[in-house]
VOGU-3710 file (C-alpha; in Angstrom, 3 decimals, decimal comma):
1> merfieqlta> 0,000/0,000/0,000  2,749/2,455/0,912  4,422/1,869/-2,463  1,151/2,836/-4,126  1,013/5,997/-1,999  4,603/6,800/-2,987  3,592/6,463/-6,642  0,665/8,865/-6,127  3,023/11,348/-4,484  5,447/11,037/-7,400
11> qgkdaatikq> 2,553/11,791/-9,749  2,036/15,110/-7,958  -1,044/14,199/-5,913  -1,420/16,504/-2,934  -1,879/15,415/0,683  -5,660/15,912/0,614  -6,044/13,719/-2,477  -3,856/10,985/-1,009  -5,943/11,092/2,160  -9,042/10,492/0,015
21> yrsslkcfce> -7,372/7,488/-1,638  -6,590/6,016/1,777  -10,162/6,622/2,903  -11,656/4,928/-0,171  -9,477/1,835/0,174  -10,143/1,669/3,901  -13,916/1,845/3,300  -13,725/-0,931/0,728  -11,777/-3,247/3,022  -14,065/-2,560/5,978
31> wmsansedtp> -17,064/-3,346/3,780  -15,443/-6,568/2,566  -14,697/-7,594/6,133  -18,299/-7,000/7,159  -19,971/-8,627/4,153  -17,731/-11,478/3,038  -18,349/-15,087/3,984  -14,837/-14,937/5,435  -15,623/-12,123/7,849  -13,211/-12,175/10,816
41> pkggdpmrcp> -14,671/-12,821/14,265  -15,759/-9,946/16,469  -12,852/-8,081/17,958  -10,723/-8,587/14,854  -8,897/-5,834/13,047  -11,478/-3,781/11,071  -8,748/-2,939/8,554  -8,459/-6,543/7,476  -9,963/-7,479/4,137  -10,855/-11,116/3,382
51> qratktniqf> -9,495/-13,101/0,475  -12,264/-15,532/-0,382  -10,276/-18,227/-2,170  -7,996/-18,959/0,769  -10,121/-17,644/3,651  -7,425/-15,141/4,443  -7,794/-11,886/6,313  -5,589/-9,152/4,875  -4,256/-5,940/6,310  -2,815/-3,699/3,601
61> fktsdgndsq> -2,111/-0,526/5,517  1,356/0,199/6,818  2,379/-1,601/9,980  4,270/-0,095/12,897  7,618/-1,423/11,690  7,408/0,743/8,538  7,121/-2,164/6,069  4,130/-3,063/3,923  1,765/-5,009/6,145  2,069/-8,735/6,163
71> rttttnndsq> -0,743/-11,191/5,773  -2,164/-12,900/8,821  -3,630/-16,266/7,888  -6,436/-18,058/9,673  -8,155/-21,264/8,593  -10,753/-23,534/10,069  -7,896/-25,702/11,317  -6,139/-22,932/13,271  -6,672/-24,715/16,550  -4,817/-27,768/15,258
81> rntnestnaa> -1,682/-25,862/14,218  1,295/-25,918/16,481  3,392/-22,905/17,439  6,118/-23,583/14,888  3,694/-23,709/11,979  2,129/-20,412/13,091  5,537/-18,781/13,335  6,550/-19,990/9,893  3,301/-18,737/8,377  3,781/-15,314/9,915
91> netptndfeg> 7,281/-15,041/8,481  6,306/-15,969/4,929  6,807/-13,323/2,280  3,244/-12,192/1,458  1,929/-12,840/-2,029  -0,831/-10,770/-3,588  -3,350/-9,833/-0,922  -6,128/-8,866/-3,349  -6,006/-11,575/-6,008  -9,294/-13,046/-4,736
101> itqldianfk> -11,318/-9,859/-5,272  -13,848/-10,285/-8,094  -15,902/-7,988/-10,301  -18,990/-9,076/-8,350  -17,331/-7,860/-5,145  -16,829/-4,436/-6,697  -20,395/-4,342/-8,072  -21,807/-5,261/-4,659  -19,647/-2,616/-2,993  -20,999/-0,087/-5,482
111> rfattkwkpn> -24,577/-1,027/-4,581  -23,776/-0,588/-0,913  -21,985/2,710/-1,542  -24,960/4,216/-3,395  -27,078/3,748/-0,261  -24,537/5,503/1,942  -22,862/8,272/-0,097  -23,761/10,792/-2,750  -23,132/9,855/-6,415  -19,992/12,000/-6,685
121> tvrqrlthlr> -18,495/10,291/-3,634  -19,326/6,834/-5,014  -17,701/7,745/-8,340  -14,618/8,903/-6,467  -14,456/5,655/-4,444  -14,644/3,565/-7,615  -12,024/5,708/-9,344  -9,641/5,167/-6,444  -10,285/1,418/-6,476  -9,588/1,256/-10,225
131> awfdylvsrg> -6,309/3,095/-9,734  -5,323/0,723/-6,906  -6,099/-2,414/-8,909  -4,370/-0,970/-11,999  -1,295/-0,571/-9,811  -1,483/-4,214/-8,700  -1,939/-5,382/-12,314  1,087/-3,340/-13,412  3,145/-5,131/-10,764  1,931/-8,519/-11,939
141> emidnpaehv> 0,091/-9,138/-8,665  -3,365/-9,419/-10,278  -4,366/-10,870/-13,641  -6,853/-8,082/-14,343  -8,643/-5,116/-12,778  -11,962/-6,270/-11,239  -13,223/-2,661/-11,095  -12,477/-1,859/-14,739  -15,833/-2,849/-16,236  -18,121/-1,914/-13,335
151> davksgkltp> -20,464/0,766/-14,635  -20,139/4,266/-13,248  -22,869/5,720/-11,054  -25,311/7,730/-13,129  -26,943/10,897/-11,869  -28,010/14,253/-13,128  -25,377/16,954/-12,857  -25,902/19,068/-9,768  -25,614/22,815/-10,040  -22,976/24,191/-7,642
161> kwltqseqns> -24,456/26,094/-4,719  -23,613/29,774/-4,873  -24,839/32,791/-2,973  -27,368/35,133/-4,499  -26,495/38,813/-4,501  -28,906/39,275/-1,603  -27,146/36,516/0,372  -23,738/38,000/-0,444  -24,860/41,386/0,836  -26,320/39,821/3,982
171> lirfvrkygd> -23,052/37,971/4,640  -20,933/41,112/4,257  -23,313/43,023/6,516  -22,998/40,454/9,312  -19,213/40,210/8,946  -18,898/43,990/9,241  -21,109/43,949/12,321  -19,887/40,882/14,192  -16,449/40,148/12,740  -12,966/41,622/12,819
181> ireytiillm> -10,613/42,835/10,112  -9,142/39,364/9,588  -12,522/37,700/9,054  -13,653/40,537/6,797  -10,497/40,246/4,684  -10,816/36,466/4,398  -14,471/36,591/3,321  -13,987/39,416/0,837  -10,823/37,901/-0,642  -12,496/34,541/-1,236
191> lhtglrvqel> -15,663/36,138/-2,607  -13,741/38,277/-5,114  -10,984/35,862/-6,177  -12,530/32,382/-5,981  -9,631/30,983/-3,955  -10,069/27,539/-2,475  -9,758/27,208/1,296  -6,387/25,431/1,153  -5,085/27,995/-1,333  -6,068/30,749/1,093
201> cdlriddiql> -4,310/29,014/4,001  -1,140/28,627/1,917  -0,897/32,325/1,018  2,270/34,048/2,134  2,673/37,793/2,423  4,888/37,750/-0,691  1,996/36,256/-2,677  0,074/39,533/-2,381  1,201/42,281/-4,726  -0,470/45,671/-4,289
211> tdrkgkvivr> -0,083/49,063/-5,902  -2,368/52,085/-5,969  -3,877/51,126/-9,310  -3,710/47,343/-9,432  -2,888/44,190/-7,525  -2,868/40,429/-7,747  -2,757/37,318/-5,612  -0,391/34,510/-6,622  -1,519/30,918/-6,095  1,730/28,981/-6,238
221> kgkhnryrev> 0,345/25,535/-5,508  -3,315/25,222/-6,384  -5,253/22,061/-7,085  -3,079/19,549/-8,965  -0,114/21,819/-8,111  -1,197/24,395/-10,691  0,106/27,946/-10,587  -2,131/30,911/-11,352  -2,434/34,626/-10,725  -5,729/36,343/-9,922
231> plnvdvrrvl> -6,099/40,134/-10,234  -7,482/42,018/-7,237  -10,248/44,575/-7,686  -10,240/47,894/-5,856  -12,477/46,689/-2,987  -10,154/43,807/-2,122  -7,028/45,950/-2,526  -8,299/48,477/0,003  -9,239/45,864/2,589  -5,972/43,958/2,118
241> aryiaeqlpt> -3,901/47,126/2,460  -5,668/47,961/5,712  -5,332/44,401/7,034  -1,609/44,237/6,276  -0,990/47,670/7,817  -2,825/46,742/11,033  -1,865/43,073/11,488  1,690/43,238/10,103  1,872/39,608/8,894  5,470/38,444/8,460
251> eflfssqrsa> 5,244/35,024/6,786  1,779/33,716/6,036  -0,955/36,188/5,198  -3,366/34,677/7,726  -2,204/33,159/10,993  -3,871/31,860/14,148  -3,019/31,863/17,821  -1,690/28,314/17,545  0,044/28,365/14,188  1,915/30,612/11,787
261> amsprgiqhi> -0,636/29,674/9,118  -4,392/29,249/9,479  -5,696/25,737/8,950  -8,696/24,768/6,799  -10,452/23,852/10,035  -9,910/27,389/11,313  -11,487/28,781/8,144  -14,363/26,353/8,553  -15,030/27,697/12,054  -15,447/31,169/10,569
271> fekyqqltgi> -18,020/29,939/8,073  -19,881/28,001/10,759  -20,131/31,235/12,766  -21,679/33,177/9,899  -23,794/30,249/8,826  -25,628/30,582/12,136  -25,761/34,377/12,053  -27,025/34,689/8,468  -29,135/31,542/8,269  -27,477/30,665/4,935
281> ehlsghalrh> -27,241/26,879/5,277  -25,002/26,327/2,232  -22,475/28,992/3,272  -18,935/27,637/2,912  -15,617/28,469/1,348  -16,574/26,590/-1,781  -19,887/28,442/-1,975  -17,920/31,701/-2,135  -15,752/30,268/-4,914  -18,867/29,198/-6,816
291> sflhelvvrk> -20,366/32,656/-6,286  -17,277/34,345/-7,744  -17,325/32,168/-10,859  -21,090/32,349/-11,344  -21,049/36,146/-11,108  -18,373/36,275/-13,816  -20,462/34,087/-16,116  -23,612/36,142/-15,462  -21,669/39,268/-16,444  -20,815/37,651/-19,799
301> vpldvvarla> -17,098/37,274/-19,090  -15,677/34,856/-21,740  -15,499/31,283/-20,469  -11,803/30,928/-21,252  -11,122/33,918/-18,978  -13,329/32,454/-16,227  -11,504/29,124/-16,562  -8,108/30,786/-16,106  -9,263/32,712/-13,046  -10,694/29,503/-11,580
311> ghmkndgspn> -7,581/27,454/-12,270  -9,511/25,129/-14,592  -6,631/24,065/-16,803  -5,815/21,114/-19,027  -2,522/19,291/-18,748  -1,119/21,374/-21,610  -1,918/24,603/-19,741  -4,867/25,686/-21,883  -8,199/26,653/-20,245  -10,546/23,746/-19,516
321> iqqtlvytap> -13,798/25,403/-20,579  -15,758/22,164/-20,191  -15,062/22,246/-16,450  -16,287/25,825/-16,255  -19,547/25,226/-18,125  -21,227/24,059/-14,921  -21,411/27,694/-13,812  -23,640/28,520/-16,785  -26,342/26,173/-15,443  -29,436/27,895/-14,032
331> seedltrave> -29,864/27,997/-10,272  -33,131/27,272/-8,456  -33,739/31,007/-8,293  -33,260/31,263/-12,071  -35,779/28,475/-12,696  -38,306/29,980/-10,266  -37,943/33,404/-11,853  -38,414/31,935/-15,339  -41,645/30,183/-14,364  -42,944/33,293/-12,599
341> elswi> -42,608/35,165/-15,894  -45,602/33,113/-17,134  -47,811/34,170/-14,224  -51,035/35,977/-15,217  -51,106/37,929/-11,966
//
């Protein structure tokens, strides 16, 4: 497993993405342990995944000694084995731990997953499983990928949740009334640049460039390690200049009492505060990003420009307009307003 993680790191996957891979594989193994005919007895390791053909319980996450986990074997004749046989079995070099997984196992896991998670999460879980099994096939440890031909989860595309102009105004009003200069700067910066939460936390003072007539924020390591620059409008420039003059940040733009840089959890606390004050249930950092991009589209900004500002880029560096098209979809308010146009009253 750790070799697979090393490969993901070498491919440029960030820590958050790797954490999602670990979570997906962990969920699959826990499900296998709970639903296979070879389920371990109560009190066993929940991280063990059964191998049907040999009635073997497998632990693929890293063990405390730093090596890839070894296979612990149990059979119906365990009680008849002597100590020497058990010791020898434990010291064997493990063969492929997942060779017994079948396409039916993956299909059944998918059925279970659709009852527990949203379609996008299920698609992500299956994508991670395919990548894991592809890795095992490339190493010659599986004859094929059991997840390769399992159909993807189908669902209608969901429109991103953004804030209406009324909700944006309400948010700014409450931040001005109940917040401080740091919270006000964070909210306004995200609302007018579309930065992701992690990108905001990573900002250093040198990433902000301000002059009297223009300014920009530099995202040095965005999603998929992509670099981009986002211009700052006059409203954000004024607030940033005031914040920097008053708070005198030296390294990271935003810090906390415990750390030189704010954490995503710290940003989340801010949104939870204003979620309660404003009553906007879908208020979040991503909602502000969606609001920024939707407002650009509504104002007829060309989609290739919106894509660049969002960091929606193809591998060759060109704008990924297809990824940005989602912000052209009508919101619930748009649909309601359209139907109301037909009213006779």
